[in-house]
All heavy atoms as TSV, in Angstrom:
chain	resi	resn	atom	element	x	y	z
A	1	MET	N	N	11.237	-3.688	30.416
A	1	MET	CA	C	10.859	-3.142	29.184
A	1	MET	C	C	11.329	-4.307	28.223
A	1	MET	O	O	12.186	-4.995	28.411
A	1	MET	CB	C	11.311	-1.915	28.791
A	1	MET	CG	C	10.668	-0.709	29.474
A	1	MET	SD	S	11.197	0.831	28.690
A	1	MET	CE	C	9.581	1.342	28.122
A	2	PRO	N	N	10.570	-4.361	27.074
A	2	PRO	CA	C	11.059	-5.302	25.959
A	2	PRO	C	C	12.393	-5.031	25.451
A	2	PRO	O	O	12.959	-3.988	25.783
A	2	PRO	CB	C	10.012	-4.966	24.857
A	2	PRO	CG	C	8.862	-4.273	25.468
A	2	PRO	CD	C	9.387	-3.592	26.751
A	3	GLN	N	N	13.009	-6.007	24.789
A	3	GLN	CA	C	14.390	-5.915	24.320
A	3	GLN	C	C	14.318	-4.689	23.321
A	3	GLN	O	O	13.384	-4.376	22.653
A	3	GLN	CB	C	14.782	-7.124	23.586
A	3	GLN	CG	C	14.960	-8.265	24.674
A	3	GLN	CD	C	15.997	-8.053	25.722
A	3	GLN	OE1	O	16.955	-7.448	25.523
A	3	GLN	NE2	N	15.574	-8.339	26.939
A	4	SER	N	N	15.606	-4.175	22.917
A	4	SER	CA	C	15.530	-3.043	22.081
A	4	SER	C	C	15.098	-3.297	20.745
A	4	SER	O	O	14.552	-2.399	20.093
A	4	SER	CB	C	17.101	-2.531	21.997
A	4	SER	OG	O	17.822	-3.638	21.426
A	5	GLY	N	N	15.120	-4.497	20.215
A	5	GLY	CA	C	14.556	-4.920	18.888
A	5	GLY	C	C	13.008	-4.668	18.966
A	5	GLY	O	O	12.486	-4.628	17.792
A	6	GLU	N	N	12.446	-4.630	19.987
A	6	GLU	CA	C	10.990	-4.483	20.051
A	6	GLU	C	C	10.582	-3.054	20.299
A	6	GLU	O	O	9.452	-2.798	20.601
A	6	GLU	CB	C	10.322	-5.391	21.031
A	6	GLU	CG	C	10.633	-6.909	20.843
A	6	GLU	CD	C	10.153	-7.722	21.993
A	6	GLU	OE1	O	9.889	-7.220	23.020
A	6	GLU	OE2	O	10.116	-8.864	21.789
A	7	MET	N	N	11.482	-2.208	20.449
A	7	MET	CA	C	11.301	-0.708	20.727
A	7	MET	C	C	10.900	0.018	19.633
A	7	MET	O	O	11.303	-0.306	18.462
A	7	MET	CB	C	12.513	-0.063	21.450
A	7	MET	CG	C	12.971	-0.846	22.649
A	7	MET	SD	S	11.921	-0.717	24.064
A	7	MET	CE	C	12.334	0.937	24.611
A	8	ILE	N	N	10.198	1.163	19.825
A	8	ILE	CA	C	9.811	2.104	18.781
A	8	ILE	C	C	9.914	3.542	19.328
A	8	ILE	O	O	10.021	3.569	20.614
A	8	ILE	CB	C	8.434	2.031	18.191
A	8	ILE	CG1	C	7.369	2.183	19.261
A	8	ILE	CG2	C	8.225	0.718	17.504
A	8	ILE	CD1	C	5.892	2.415	18.746
A	9	SER	N	N	10.298	4.493	18.484
A	9	SER	CA	C	10.480	5.884	18.962
A	9	SER	C	C	9.171	6.598	18.652
A	9	SER	O	O	8.596	6.315	17.646
A	9	SER	CB	C	11.541	6.560	18.305
A	9	SER	OG	O	12.777	5.958	18.629
A	10	ILE	N	N	8.604	7.259	19.653
A	10	ILE	CA	C	7.558	8.230	19.519
A	10	ILE	C	C	7.871	9.568	19.938
A	10	ILE	O	O	8.676	9.793	20.762
A	10	ILE	CB	C	6.303	7.555	20.256
A	10	ILE	CG1	C	6.589	7.645	21.875
A	10	ILE	CG2	C	5.842	6.264	19.858
A	10	ILE	CD1	C	5.447	7.333	22.691
A	11	ASN	N	N	7.178	10.463	19.429
A	11	ASN	CA	C	7.259	11.929	19.864
A	11	ASN	C	C	6.083	12.182	20.566
A	11	ASN	O	O	4.969	11.925	20.238
A	11	ASN	CB	C	7.324	12.801	18.536
A	11	ASN	CG	C	8.500	12.661	17.795
A	11	ASN	OD1	O	9.618	12.463	18.244
A	11	ASN	ND2	N	8.438	12.519	16.390
A	12	VAL	N	N	6.394	12.838	21.828
A	12	VAL	CA	C	5.301	13.239	22.706
A	12	VAL	C	C	5.440	14.664	23.234
A	12	VAL	O	O	6.589	15.146	23.153
A	12	VAL	CB	C	5.202	12.226	23.911
A	12	VAL	CG1	C	4.957	10.822	23.564
A	12	VAL	CG2	C	6.480	12.238	24.821
A	13	THR	N	N	4.584	15.149	23.785
A	13	THR	CA	C	4.701	16.350	24.568
A	13	THR	C	C	4.801	15.908	26.077
A	13	THR	O	O	3.891	15.277	26.540
A	13	THR	CB	C	3.467	17.427	24.336
A	13	THR	OG1	O	3.443	17.631	23.022
A	13	THR	CG2	C	3.570	18.605	25.275
A	14	LEU	N	N	5.870	16.519	26.738
A	14	LEU	CA	C	6.166	15.990	28.215
A	14	LEU	C	C	6.148	17.233	29.068
A	14	LEU	O	O	6.871	18.290	28.779
A	14	LEU	CB	C	7.470	15.321	28.061
A	14	LEU	CG	C	8.002	14.780	29.410
A	14	LEU	CD1	C	7.126	13.752	29.912
A	14	LEU	CD2	C	9.468	14.358	29.205
A	15	ASP	N	N	5.367	17.113	30.087
A	15	ASP	CA	C	5.326	18.195	31.134
A	15	ASP	C	C	6.559	17.884	32.147
A	15	ASP	O	O	6.434	16.924	32.871
A	15	ASP	CB	C	4.063	18.304	31.721
A	15	ASP	CG	C	2.856	18.857	30.731
A	15	ASP	OD1	O	3.194	19.528	29.841
A	15	ASP	OD2	O	1.752	18.301	30.898
A	16	ILE	N	N	7.484	18.779	32.217
A	16	ILE	CA	C	8.391	18.695	33.181
A	16	ILE	C	C	8.808	20.097	33.725
A	16	ILE	O	O	8.386	21.114	33.024
A	16	ILE	CB	C	9.808	18.178	32.656
A	16	ILE	CG1	C	10.508	18.912	31.523
A	16	ILE	CG2	C	9.620	16.678	32.251
A	16	ILE	CD1	C	11.828	18.510	31.325
A	17	THR	N	N	9.356	20.224	34.864
A	17	THR	CA	C	9.452	21.570	35.465
A	17	THR	C	C	10.638	22.271	34.792
A	17	THR	O	O	11.536	21.574	34.265
A	17	THR	CB	C	9.977	21.493	37.032
A	17	THR	OG1	O	11.075	20.813	37.209
A	17	THR	CG2	C	8.853	20.807	37.751
A	18	VAL	N	N	10.618	23.528	34.841
A	18	VAL	CA	C	11.784	24.314	34.089
A	18	VAL	C	C	13.098	24.064	34.840
A	18	VAL	O	O	14.195	23.808	34.134
A	18	VAL	CB	C	11.535	25.845	34.325
A	18	VAL	CG1	C	12.656	26.678	33.890
A	18	VAL	CG2	C	10.151	26.250	33.475
A	19	SER	N	N	13.032	23.879	36.055
A	19	SER	CA	C	14.332	23.485	36.798
A	19	SER	C	C	14.834	22.207	36.410
A	19	SER	O	O	16.092	21.919	36.246
A	19	SER	CB	C	14.153	23.534	38.271
A	19	SER	OG	O	13.232	22.519	38.698
A	20	THR	N	N	14.025	21.124	36.116
A	20	THR	CA	C	14.540	19.899	35.574
A	20	THR	C	C	15.184	19.996	34.250
A	20	THR	O	O	16.189	19.430	34.120
A	20	THR	CB	C	13.274	18.957	35.465
A	20	THR	OG1	O	12.812	18.672	36.893
A	20	THR	CG2	C	13.725	17.547	34.913
A	21	LEU	N	N	14.546	20.764	33.356
A	21	LEU	CA	C	15.083	21.022	31.932
A	21	LEU	C	C	16.438	21.665	32.090
A	21	LEU	O	O	17.420	21.346	31.463
A	21	LEU	CB	C	14.154	21.814	31.070
A	21	LEU	CG	C	14.631	22.022	29.707
A	21	LEU	CD1	C	14.959	20.714	28.917
A	21	LEU	CD2	C	13.691	22.793	28.993
A	22	LYS	N	N	16.560	22.649	32.999
A	22	LYS	CA	C	17.681	23.417	33.177
A	22	LYS	C	C	18.915	22.523	33.734
A	22	LYS	O	O	19.971	22.591	33.212
A	22	LYS	CB	C	17.583	24.595	34.147
A	22	LYS	CG	C	16.870	25.768	33.630
A	22	LYS	CD	C	16.835	26.925	34.681
A	22	LYS	CE	C	16.081	28.068	34.055
A	22	LYS	NZ	N	15.916	29.184	35.093
A	23	THR	N	N	18.469	21.576	34.540
A	23	THR	CA	C	19.572	20.683	35.097
A	23	THR	C	C	19.989	19.766	34.054
A	23	THR	O	O	21.168	19.438	34.034
A	23	THR	CB	C	18.864	19.837	36.269
A	23	THR	OG1	O	18.506	20.765	37.354
A	23	THR	CG2	C	19.938	18.927	36.820
A	24	ILE	N	N	19.095	19.267	33.350
A	24	ILE	CA	C	19.478	18.371	32.182
A	24	ILE	C	C	20.468	19.092	31.142
A	24	ILE	O	O	21.493	18.420	30.843
A	24	ILE	CB	C	18.296	17.654	31.436
A	24	ILE	CG1	C	17.506	16.848	32.305
A	24	ILE	CG2	C	18.674	17.050	30.093
A	24	ILE	CD1	C	16.083	16.462	31.750
A	25	VAL	N	N	20.285	20.322	30.769
A	25	VAL	CA	C	20.986	21.070	29.824
A	25	VAL	C	C	22.341	21.319	30.498
A	25	VAL	O	O	23.337	21.159	29.877
A	25	VAL	CB	C	20.243	22.319	29.468
A	25	VAL	CG1	C	21.178	23.251	28.634
A	25	VAL	CG2	C	18.963	22.032	28.575
A	26	GLU	N	N	22.293	21.721	31.777
A	26	GLU	CA	C	23.618	22.164	32.616
A	26	GLU	C	C	24.523	20.845	32.557
A	26	GLU	O	O	25.563	20.896	32.267
A	26	GLU	CB	C	23.380	22.667	33.761
A	26	GLU	CG	C	22.779	24.089	33.870
A	26	GLU	CD	C	22.283	24.518	35.254
A	26	GLU	OE1	O	22.531	23.717	36.245
A	26	GLU	OE2	O	21.629	25.533	35.268
A	27	ASN	N	N	23.937	19.820	32.956
A	27	ASN	CA	C	24.700	18.634	33.106
A	27	ASN	C	C	25.218	17.964	31.701
A	27	ASN	O	O	26.327	17.452	31.625
A	27	ASN	CB	C	23.972	17.450	33.883
A	27	ASN	CG	C	23.751	17.819	35.339
A	27	ASN	OD1	O	24.693	18.484	35.765
A	27	ASN	ND2	N	22.747	17.356	35.919
A	28	ALA	N	N	24.341	18.193	30.759
A	28	ALA	CA	C	24.777	17.678	29.359
A	28	ALA	C	C	25.914	18.567	28.860
A	28	ALA	O	O	26.834	18.010	28.237
A	28	ALA	CB	C	23.615	17.667	28.406
A	29	LYS	N	N	25.893	19.833	29.055
A	29	LYS	CA	C	26.989	20.691	28.701
A	29	LYS	C	C	28.219	20.423	29.497
A	29	LYS	O	O	29.304	20.414	28.972
A	29	LYS	CB	C	26.561	22.247	29.003
A	29	LYS	CG	C	25.705	22.801	27.934
A	29	LYS	CD	C	25.315	24.149	28.138
A	29	LYS	CE	C	24.458	24.787	27.095
A	29	LYS	NZ	N	24.313	26.191	27.433
A	30	LYS	N	N	28.052	19.957	30.850
A	30	LYS	CA	C	29.331	19.688	31.627
A	30	LYS	C	C	29.968	18.418	31.089
A	30	LYS	O	O	31.134	18.347	31.002
A	30	LYS	CB	C	28.866	19.478	33.016
A	30	LYS	CG	C	28.613	20.629	33.814
A	30	LYS	CD	C	28.142	20.211	35.212
A	30	LYS	CE	C	27.693	21.474	35.988
A	30	LYS	NZ	N	27.132	21.195	37.284
A	31	ILE	N	N	29.193	17.391	30.648
A	31	ILE	CA	C	29.717	16.203	30.117
A	31	ILE	C	C	30.272	16.380	28.807
A	31	ILE	O	O	31.375	15.867	28.554
A	31	ILE	CB	C	28.698	15.073	30.106
A	31	ILE	CG1	C	28.117	14.784	31.505
A	31	ILE	CG2	C	29.031	13.816	29.295
A	31	ILE	CD1	C	26.782	13.902	31.629
A	32	ALA	N	N	29.595	17.115	27.967
A	32	ALA	CA	C	30.083	17.280	26.590
A	32	ALA	C	C	31.288	18.174	26.449
A	32	ALA	O	O	32.251	18.060	25.599
A	32	ALA	CB	C	28.940	17.925	25.738
A	33	GLY	N	N	31.399	19.189	27.385
A	33	GLY	CA	C	32.355	20.205	27.217
A	33	GLY	C	C	32.254	21.112	25.975
A	33	GLY	O	O	31.387	20.923	25.154
A	34	THR	N	N	33.301	21.979	25.840
A	34	THR	CA	C	33.186	22.881	24.696
A	34	THR	C	C	34.266	22.393	23.575
A	34	THR	O	O	35.282	21.741	23.891
A	34	THR	CB	C	33.495	24.359	25.054
A	34	THR	OG1	O	34.750	24.370	25.691
A	34	THR	CG2	C	32.588	24.778	25.958
A	35	ASP	N	N	34.110	22.884	22.378
A	35	ASP	CA	C	35.070	22.536	21.348
A	35	ASP	C	C	36.137	23.625	21.488
A	35	ASP	O	O	36.139	24.478	22.358
A	35	ASP	CB	C	34.406	22.426	19.965
A	35	ASP	CG	C	33.822	23.773	19.463
A	35	ASP	OD1	O	33.944	24.829	20.086
A	35	ASP	OD2	O	33.055	23.755	18.501
A	36	ASP	N	N	37.055	23.661	20.501
A	36	ASP	CA	C	38.045	24.625	20.466
A	36	ASP	C	C	37.696	26.006	20.351
A	36	ASP	O	O	38.445	26.986	20.663
A	36	ASP	CB	C	39.203	24.339	19.442
A	36	ASP	CG	C	38.610	24.175	17.980
A	36	ASP	OD1	O	37.508	23.971	17.897
A	36	ASP	OD2	O	39.534	24.260	17.127
A	37	LYS	N	N	36.377	26.194	19.886
A	37	LYS	CA	C	35.933	27.675	19.768
A	37	LYS	C	C	35.097	27.959	21.037
A	37	LYS	O	O	34.567	29.114	21.058
A	37	LYS	CB	C	35.063	27.806	18.560
A	37	LYS	CG	C	35.857	27.568	17.322
A	37	LYS	CD	C	35.104	27.674	16.016
A	37	LYS	CE	C	35.877	27.459	14.829
A	37	LYS	NZ	N	35.156	27.615	13.587
A	38	GLY	N	N	34.936	27.119	21.954
A	38	GLY	CA	C	34.156	27.327	23.139
A	38	GLY	C	C	32.793	27.079	23.028
A	38	GLY	O	O	31.808	27.567	23.795
A	39	ILE	N	N	32.346	26.362	21.969
A	39	ILE	CA	C	30.966	26.006	21.705
A	39	ILE	C	C	30.572	24.581	22.144
A	39	ILE	O	O	31.427	23.673	21.985
A	39	ILE	CB	C	30.646	26.139	20.210
A	39	ILE	CG1	C	30.903	27.743	19.705
A	39	ILE	CG2	C	29.270	25.778	19.821
A	39	ILE	CD1	C	30.830	27.717	18.197
A	40	TYR	N	N	29.449	24.565	22.787
A	40	TYR	CA	C	28.944	23.307	23.236
A	40	TYR	C	C	28.257	22.546	22.062
A	40	TYR	O	O	27.536	23.046	21.443
A	40	TYR	CB	C	28.058	23.343	24.347
A	40	TYR	CG	C	28.472	24.049	25.673
A	40	TYR	CD1	C	28.346	25.304	25.920
A	40	TYR	CD2	C	29.094	23.041	26.508
A	40	TYR	CE1	C	29.049	25.742	27.174
A	40	TYR	CE2	C	29.671	23.477	27.709
A	40	TYR	CZ	C	29.545	24.833	28.096
A	40	TYR	OH	O	30.049	25.320	29.281
A	41	ARG	N	N	28.772	21.314	21.859
A	41	ARG	CA	C	28.207	20.527	20.731
A	41	ARG	C	C	27.459	19.260	21.365
A	41	ARG	O	O	28.018	18.195	21.372
A	41	ARG	CB	C	29.345	20.018	19.893
A	41	ARG	CG	C	30.217	21.027	19.230
A	41	ARG	CD	C	29.586	21.669	18.046
A	41	ARG	NE	N	30.499	22.752	17.521
A	41	ARG	CZ	C	30.130	23.568	16.675
A	41	ARG	NH1	N	28.911	23.518	16.157
A	41	ARG	NH2	N	30.946	24.572	16.165
A	42	VAL	N	N	26.196	19.600	21.810
A	42	VAL	CA	C	25.500	18.646	22.477
A	42	VAL	C	C	24.003	18.883	22.011
A	42	VAL	O	O	23.532	20.108	22.112
A	42	VAL	CB	C	25.673	18.579	24.063
A	42	VAL	CG1	C	25.308	19.843	24.654
A	42	VAL	CG2	C	24.986	17.228	24.591
A	43	ASP	N	N	23.287	17.763	21.804
A	43	ASP	CA	C	21.823	17.834	21.520
A	43	ASP	C	C	21.145	17.602	22.854
A	43	ASP	O	O	20.838	16.546	23.231
A	43	ASP	CB	C	21.601	16.622	20.446
A	43	ASP	CG	C	20.124	16.820	20.015
A	43	ASP	OD1	O	19.260	17.406	20.605
A	43	ASP	OD2	O	19.799	16.040	19.074
A	44	THR	N	N	20.740	18.769	23.391
A	44	THR	CA	C	20.089	18.630	24.592
A	44	THR	C	C	18.746	18.039	24.591
A	44	THR	O	O	18.209	17.538	25.457
A	44	THR	CB	C	20.022	19.964	25.441
A	44	THR	OG1	O	19.395	21.048	24.405
A	44	THR	CG2	C	21.323	20.499	25.660
A	45	ALA	N	N	17.965	18.200	23.386
A	45	ALA	CA	C	16.649	17.503	23.329
A	45	ALA	C	C	16.860	16.076	23.267
A	45	ALA	O	O	16.068	15.336	23.900
A	45	ALA	CB	C	16.099	18.008	22.058
A	46	GLU	N	N	17.951	15.534	22.676
A	46	GLU	CA	C	18.184	14.149	22.677
A	46	GLU	C	C	18.659	13.640	24.065
A	46	GLU	O	O	18.275	12.520	24.488
A	46	GLU	CB	C	19.283	13.775	21.701
A	46	GLU	CG	C	19.773	12.321	21.589
A	46	GLU	CD	C	18.570	11.391	21.267
A	46	GLU	OE1	O	17.523	11.810	20.626
A	46	GLU	OE2	O	18.679	10.276	21.808
A	47	LYS	N	N	19.256	14.463	24.798
A	47	LYS	CA	C	19.576	14.135	26.329
A	47	LYS	C	C	18.432	13.934	27.043
A	47	LYS	O	O	18.269	13.092	27.890
A	47	LYS	CB	C	20.590	15.192	26.845
A	47	LYS	CG	C	21.146	14.842	28.097
A	47	LYS	CD	C	21.841	13.467	28.218
A	47	LYS	CE	C	23.131	13.221	27.463
A	47	LYS	NZ	N	23.697	11.892	27.618
A	48	VAL	N	N	17.371	14.870	26.913
A	48	VAL	CA	C	16.067	14.727	27.531
A	48	VAL	C	C	15.471	13.361	27.208
A	48	VAL	O	O	14.972	12.648	27.998
A	48	VAL	CB	C	15.165	15.941	27.178
A	48	VAL	CG1	C	13.772	15.651	27.834
A	48	VAL	CG2	C	15.650	17.207	27.694
A	49	ASN	N	N	15.569	13.047	25.943
A	49	ASN	CA	C	14.982	11.742	25.375
A	49	ASN	C	C	15.729	10.657	26.173
A	49	ASN	O	O	14.993	9.691	26.648
A	49	ASN	CB	C	15.138	11.637	24.015
A	49	ASN	CG	C	14.849	10.269	23.459
A	49	ASN	OD1	O	13.824	9.666	23.731
A	49	ASN	ND2	N	15.923	9.679	22.689
A	50	GLU	N	N	17.019	10.701	26.147
A	50	GLU	CA	C	17.785	9.592	26.848
A	50	GLU	C	C	17.498	9.557	28.388
A	50	GLU	O	O	17.305	8.354	28.859
A	50	GLU	CB	C	19.282	9.924	26.690
A	50	GLU	CG	C	19.852	9.686	25.287
A	50	GLU	CD	C	21.216	10.120	25.145
A	50	GLU	OE1	O	21.897	10.398	26.144
A	50	GLU	OE2	O	21.694	10.396	24.020
A	51	MET	N	N	17.347	10.587	29.000
A	51	MET	CA	C	17.092	10.665	30.461
A	51	MET	C	C	15.728	10.016	30.772
A	51	MET	O	O	15.549	9.128	31.660
A	51	MET	CB	C	17.222	11.964	30.967
A	51	MET	CG	C	18.504	12.612	30.949
A	51	MET	SD	S	19.796	11.713	31.875
A	51	MET	CE	C	19.187	11.890	33.512
A	52	VAL	N	N	14.603	10.417	30.004
A	52	VAL	CA	C	13.304	9.943	30.234
A	52	VAL	C	C	13.179	8.537	29.888
A	52	VAL	O	O	12.538	7.711	30.578
A	52	VAL	CB	C	12.334	10.797	29.426
A	52	VAL	CG1	C	10.849	10.168	29.468
A	52	VAL	CG2	C	12.252	12.272	29.956
A	53	SER	N	N	13.682	8.094	28.734
A	53	SER	CA	C	13.766	6.619	28.359
A	53	SER	C	C	14.464	5.872	29.407
A	53	SER	O	O	14.026	4.730	29.709
A	53	SER	CB	C	14.434	6.536	26.952
A	53	SER	OG	O	13.677	7.177	26.018
A	54	SER	N	N	15.568	6.246	29.820
A	54	SER	CA	C	16.317	5.430	30.890
A	54	SER	C	C	15.474	5.425	32.152
A	54	SER	O	O	15.412	4.438	32.686
A	54	SER	CB	C	17.637	6.222	31.138
A	54	SER	OG	O	18.417	5.565	32.228
A	55	PHE	N	N	14.892	6.454	32.541
A	55	PHE	CA	C	13.962	6.399	33.743
A	55	PHE	C	C	12.854	5.432	33.597
A	55	PHE	O	O	12.610	4.636	34.510
A	55	PHE	CB	C	13.455	7.872	34.109
A	55	PHE	CG	C	12.564	7.836	35.283
A	55	PHE	CD1	C	13.037	7.911	36.564
A	55	PHE	CD2	C	11.262	7.840	35.094
A	55	PHE	CE1	C	12.246	7.963	37.671
A	55	PHE	CE2	C	10.302	7.911	36.252
A	55	PHE	CZ	C	10.803	8.011	37.482
A	56	LEU	N	N	12.183	5.481	32.496
A	56	LEU	CA	C	11.014	4.585	32.227
A	56	LEU	C	C	11.538	3.190	32.228
A	56	LEU	O	O	10.810	2.224	32.863
A	56	LEU	CB	C	10.387	4.943	30.886
A	56	LEU	CG	C	9.654	6.275	30.790
A	56	LEU	CD1	C	9.103	6.519	29.397
A	56	LEU	CD2	C	8.590	6.381	31.813
A	57	LYS	N	N	12.625	2.824	31.666
A	57	LYS	CA	C	13.166	1.494	31.581
A	57	LYS	C	C	13.484	0.991	33.066
A	57	LYS	O	O	13.144	-0.023	33.453
A	57	LYS	CB	C	14.359	1.407	30.698
A	57	LYS	CG	C	14.912	0.004	30.679
A	57	LYS	CD	C	16.152	-0.053	29.722
A	57	LYS	CE	C	16.621	-1.411	29.617
A	57	LYS	NZ	N	17.903	-1.536	28.696
A	58	GLU	N	N	14.265	1.864	33.793
A	58	GLU	CA	C	14.608	1.499	35.067
A	58	GLU	C	C	13.526	1.298	36.168
A	58	GLU	O	O	13.614	0.657	37.020
A	58	GLU	CB	C	15.708	2.444	35.748
A	58	GLU	CG	C	17.073	2.555	34.786
A	58	GLU	CD	C	17.900	3.553	35.261
A	58	GLU	OE1	O	17.614	4.306	36.357
A	58	GLU	OE2	O	18.951	3.720	34.602
A	59	ASN	N	N	12.328	1.967	35.834
A	59	ASN	CA	C	11.234	2.004	36.713
A	59	ASN	C	C	10.151	1.265	36.219
A	59	ASN	O	O	8.842	1.380	36.609
A	59	ASN	CB	C	10.843	3.449	37.044
A	59	ASN	CG	C	11.917	4.142	37.921
A	59	ASN	OD1	O	11.921	3.857	39.050
A	59	ASN	ND2	N	12.815	4.931	37.261
A	60	ALA	N	N	10.415	0.372	35.248
A	60	ALA	CA	C	9.368	-0.607	34.822
A	60	ALA	C	C	8.041	-0.061	34.335
A	60	ALA	O	O	6.911	-0.376	34.761
A	60	ALA	CB	C	9.083	-1.726	35.902
A	61	PHE	N	N	8.185	0.919	33.466
A	61	PHE	CA	C	6.993	1.635	32.964
A	61	PHE	C	C	6.000	0.613	32.199
A	61	PHE	O	O	4.762	0.787	32.332
A	61	PHE	CB	C	7.415	2.683	31.941
A	61	PHE	CG	C	6.330	3.535	31.312
A	61	PHE	CD1	C	5.581	4.364	32.154
A	61	PHE	CD2	C	5.941	3.378	30.003
A	61	PHE	CE1	C	4.541	5.137	31.600
A	61	PHE	CE2	C	4.899	4.299	29.432
A	61	PHE	CZ	C	4.215	5.048	30.295
A	62	ASP	N	N	6.554	-0.447	31.623
A	62	ASP	CA	C	5.655	-1.444	30.986
A	62	ASP	C	C	4.715	-1.978	32.051
A	62	ASP	O	O	3.558	-2.181	31.805
A	62	ASP	CB	C	6.424	-2.570	30.249
A	62	ASP	CG	C	7.395	-3.142	30.992
A	62	ASP	OD1	O	7.995	-2.508	31.998
A	62	ASP	OD2	O	7.780	-4.238	30.656
A	63	GLU	N	N	5.271	-2.241	33.331
A	63	GLU	CA	C	4.452	-2.891	34.404
A	63	GLU	C	C	3.492	-1.821	34.987
A	63	GLU	O	O	2.251	-2.140	35.206
A	63	GLU	CB	C	5.256	-3.327	35.416
A	63	GLU	CG	C	6.061	-4.516	35.209
A	63	GLU	CD	C	7.109	-4.866	36.303
A	63	GLU	OE1	O	6.775	-4.582	37.470
A	63	GLU	OE2	O	8.122	-5.509	36.051
A	64	TYR	N	N	3.866	-0.574	34.913
A	64	TYR	CA	C	2.942	0.554	35.307
A	64	TYR	C	C	1.716	0.584	34.440
A	64	TYR	O	O	0.553	0.657	34.780
A	64	TYR	CB	C	3.907	1.827	35.338
A	64	TYR	CG	C	2.961	2.962	35.691
A	64	TYR	CD1	C	2.759	3.402	37.128
A	64	TYR	CD2	C	2.366	3.894	34.832
A	64	TYR	CE1	C	2.068	4.520	37.495
A	64	TYR	CE2	C	1.713	4.941	35.197
A	64	TYR	CZ	C	1.503	5.197	36.378
A	64	TYR	OH	O	0.617	6.314	36.810
A	65	VAL	N	N	1.957	0.576	33.165
A	65	VAL	CA	C	0.869	0.736	32.104
A	65	VAL	C	C	-0.045	-0.431	32.146
A	65	VAL	O	O	-1.165	-0.279	31.718
A	65	VAL	CB	C	1.370	1.140	30.752
A	65	VAL	CG1	C	2.076	2.360	30.789
A	65	VAL	CG2	C	2.086	-0.097	30.025
A	66	ASN	N	N	0.466	-1.593	32.652
A	66	ASN	CA	C	-0.369	-2.839	32.669
A	66	ASN	C	C	-1.459	-2.751	33.863
A	66	ASN	O	O	-2.426	-3.507	33.773
A	66	ASN	CB	C	0.460	-4.026	32.822
A	66	ASN	CG	C	1.088	-4.553	31.563
A	66	ASN	OD1	O	0.511	-4.324	30.413
A	66	ASN	ND2	N	2.268	-5.002	31.619
A	67	ASN	N	N	-1.240	-1.904	34.716
A	67	ASN	CA	C	-2.151	-1.693	35.886
A	67	ASN	C	C	-3.223	-0.736	35.474
A	67	ASN	O	O	-3.025	0.449	35.408
A	67	ASN	CB	C	-1.349	-1.355	37.074
A	67	ASN	CG	C	-2.241	-1.067	38.344
A	67	ASN	OD1	O	-3.431	-1.174	38.253
A	67	ASN	ND2	N	-1.574	-1.042	39.520
A	68	ILE	N	N	-4.419	-1.172	35.366
A	68	ILE	CA	C	-5.547	-0.371	35.010
A	68	ILE	C	C	-5.811	0.686	35.898
A	68	ILE	O	O	-6.402	1.771	35.539
A	68	ILE	CB	C	-6.863	-1.236	34.678
A	68	ILE	CG1	C	-7.893	-0.495	33.953
A	68	ILE	CG2	C	-7.337	-1.784	35.994
A	68	ILE	CD1	C	-7.611	-0.278	32.473
A	69	ASP	N	N	-5.424	0.569	37.225
A	69	ASP	CA	C	-5.733	1.640	38.124
A	69	ASP	C	C	-4.894	2.837	37.968
A	69	ASP	O	O	-5.143	3.921	38.474
A	69	ASP	CB	C	-5.432	0.968	39.584
A	69	ASP	CG	C	-6.381	-0.009	40.053
A	69	ASP	OD1	O	-7.481	-0.011	39.533
A	69	ASP	OD2	O	-6.069	-0.822	40.820
A	70	ASN	N	N	-3.837	2.767	37.120
A	70	ASN	CA	C	-2.996	3.911	36.824
A	70	ASN	C	C	-3.545	4.805	35.775
A	70	ASN	O	O	-2.991	5.861	35.492
A	70	ASN	CB	C	-1.603	3.451	36.420
A	70	ASN	CG	C	-0.807	2.905	37.588
A	70	ASN	OD1	O	-0.887	3.262	38.850
A	70	ASN	ND2	N	-0.037	1.778	37.351
A	71	TYR	N	N	-4.566	4.330	35.185
A	71	TYR	CA	C	-5.329	5.165	34.176
A	71	TYR	C	C	-6.199	6.126	34.900
A	71	TYR	O	O	-7.475	5.595	35.042
A	71	TYR	CB	C	-5.860	4.362	33.132
A	71	TYR	CG	C	-4.942	3.682	32.173
A	71	TYR	CD1	C	-4.275	2.437	32.625
A	71	TYR	CD2	C	-4.594	4.102	30.930
A	71	TYR	CE1	C	-3.380	1.800	31.794
A	71	TYR	CE2	C	-3.664	3.438	30.092
A	71	TYR	CZ	C	-3.098	2.371	30.567
A	71	TYR	OH	O	-2.162	1.711	29.824
A	72	LYS	N	N	-5.960	7.236	35.187
A	72	LYS	CA	C	-6.840	8.177	35.887
A	72	LYS	C	C	-7.534	9.128	34.945
A	72	LYS	O	O	-6.926	9.647	33.973
A	72	LYS	CB	C	-5.989	8.944	36.891
A	72	LYS	CG	C	-5.329	8.010	38.007
A	72	LYS	CD	C	-4.425	8.747	38.837
A	72	LYS	CE	C	-3.825	7.977	39.970
A	72	LYS	NZ	N	-2.578	7.370	39.629
A	73	ARG	N	N	-8.684	9.485	35.317
A	73	ARG	CA	C	-9.501	10.367	34.375
A	73	ARG	C	C	-9.249	11.945	34.902
A	73	ARG	O	O	-9.108	12.240	35.888
A	73	ARG	CB	C	-10.946	10.043	34.398
A	73	ARG	CG	C	-11.233	8.755	33.915
A	73	ARG	CD	C	-12.718	8.413	33.852
A	73	ARG	NE	N	-12.929	7.090	33.321
A	73	ARG	CZ	C	-13.877	6.700	32.672
A	73	ARG	NH1	N	-14.930	7.567	32.514
A	73	ARG	NH2	N	-13.998	5.469	32.303
């Protein structure tokens, strides 16, 4: 993918399974832990963003979109 200076943020609707979302939320909570009141202080929506963005970067999404055969009707 391009360098971070060439990146933009977009808002999209993303279809993922319920179990995938549950896993992201559970793992984000495990990593963040709770505060002194037992409350989790983690933005799980941002964690979904981080996970998807990381996946796209690691799996060469820019190369994928360059292949016209990947545009299915």
